[in-house]
C-alpha positions in Angstrom: -69.7 49.2 66.0 -65.9 49.6 65.6 -64.3 47.8 62.7 -61.5 45.3 63.6 -58.3 45.7 61.6 -55.4 43.3 61.9 -52.1 45.1 61.3 -48.9 43.2 60.5 -45.6 45.0 59.9 -42.1 44.0 61.0 -40.9 47.6 60.9 -41.7 49.4 64.2 -41.8 52.9 62.8 -44.2 52.0 60.0 -46.3 49.8 62.3 -46.5 52.6 64.8 -47.7 55.2 62.3 -50.4 52.9 60.9 -51.5 51.7 64.4 -51.8 55.3 65.5 -53.9 56.2 62.4 -56.2 53.2 63.0 -56.7 53.9 66.7 -57.3 57.6 66.1 -60.0 56.7 63.6 -61.7 54.4 66.2 -60.8 51.0 64.9 -60.1 48.0 67.1 -56.5 47.0 66.2 -54.8 43.7 66.4 -51.0 44.0 65.9 -48.4 41.5 64.8 -44.8 41.8 63.8 -44.2 38.4 62.4 -46.2 36.5 59.8 -45.7 33.1 61.3 -47.6 34.2 64.4 -50.7 35.7 62.8 -52.3 33.1 60.7 -54.3 31.5 63.6 -55.7 35.0 64.5 -56.8 35.6 60.9 -58.7 32.4 60.8 -61.1 34.1 63.2 -64.0 35.7 61.3 -64.1 38.7 63.6 -61.5 40.7 61.6 -62.8 43.2 59.0 -59.5 44.0 57.3 -55.9 42.7 57.0 -53.5 45.6 56.6 -50.0 44.2 56.2 -46.4 44.5 55.0 -45.5 41.2 53.5 -42.1 39.7 53.7 -40.2 39.4 50.5 -40.7 35.7 50.2 -42.9 33.6 47.9 -44.1 31.4 50.8 -46.0 34.5 51.9 -47.8 34.6 48.6 -49.0 31.0 48.9 -50.1 31.6 52.5 -52.0 34.8 51.5 -53.7 32.9 48.7 -54.7 30.2 51.2 -56.1 32.8 53.6 -58.1 34.4 50.7 -59.5 30.9 49.8 -60.6 30.4 53.4 -61.8 34.0 53.9 -62.7 35.4 50.5 -64.6 38.3 51.9 -61.7 39.6 54.1 -60.4 42.8 52.5 -56.6 42.9 52.2 -54.5 46.1 52.0 -50.7 45.6 51.5 -48.1 48.2 52.4 -44.8 47.2 50.8 -41.4 48.2 49.5 -41.6 45.5 47.0 -44.7 46.5 44.9 -42.6 47.1 41.8 -40.0 44.4 42.2 -41.5 41.3 43.8 -42.7 38.9 41.1 -45.0 37.1 43.6 -47.1 40.2 44.0 -48.5 39.7 40.6 -50.1 36.5 41.9 -51.8 38.3 44.8 -52.9 41.5 43.2 -56.3 40.0 42.4 -57.0 39.2 46.0 -55.7 42.6 47.4 -58.1 45.5 47.6 -55.2 48.0 47.7 -51.4 47.9 47.5 -49.5 50.9 48.9 -45.8 51.4 48.4 -43.5 52.5 51.2 -42.8 55.0 52.5 -46.5 54.8 53.3 -48.7 57.9 52.8 -51.0 57.6 55.8 -53.4 60.0 54.1 -53.9 57.5 51.2 -54.4 54.7 53.6 -56.9 56.7 55.6 -58.8 57.5 52.3 -58.8 53.8 51.4 -60.2 52.9 54.9 -63.0 55.5 54.5 -63.8 54.1 51.0 -63.9 50.5 52.3 -66.0 51.3 55.4 -68.1 54.2 54.0 -71.5 54.4 55.6 -70.8 51.9 58.4 -71.5 53.1 62.0 -68.8 53.7 64.5 -66.0 54.8 62.1 
């Protein structure tokens, strides 16, 4: 069984690199470029991971906390330029499995994916 990863990143180059990694590892990938369009898809229990670059806005923090309240078992990986600077990230660190800083090291993301899904079939 292939794991389902929903990828959200407004930057085409970063999104393309991560999407390529995920597909090469055999994951089913859903892709979005805007946060306001993805929330209905994430309400679906079929996704195994959210891998996302959050916008630098506090409304994202509240939305992510609501998502976590609705789907507390959905692992969340963030890839962001704002890890050291965005005050709102302190509020969401407890609900994020991993936070990666840009420029993203796809090897580190790959290692985190393996750690998350270790031992599962199809990956």
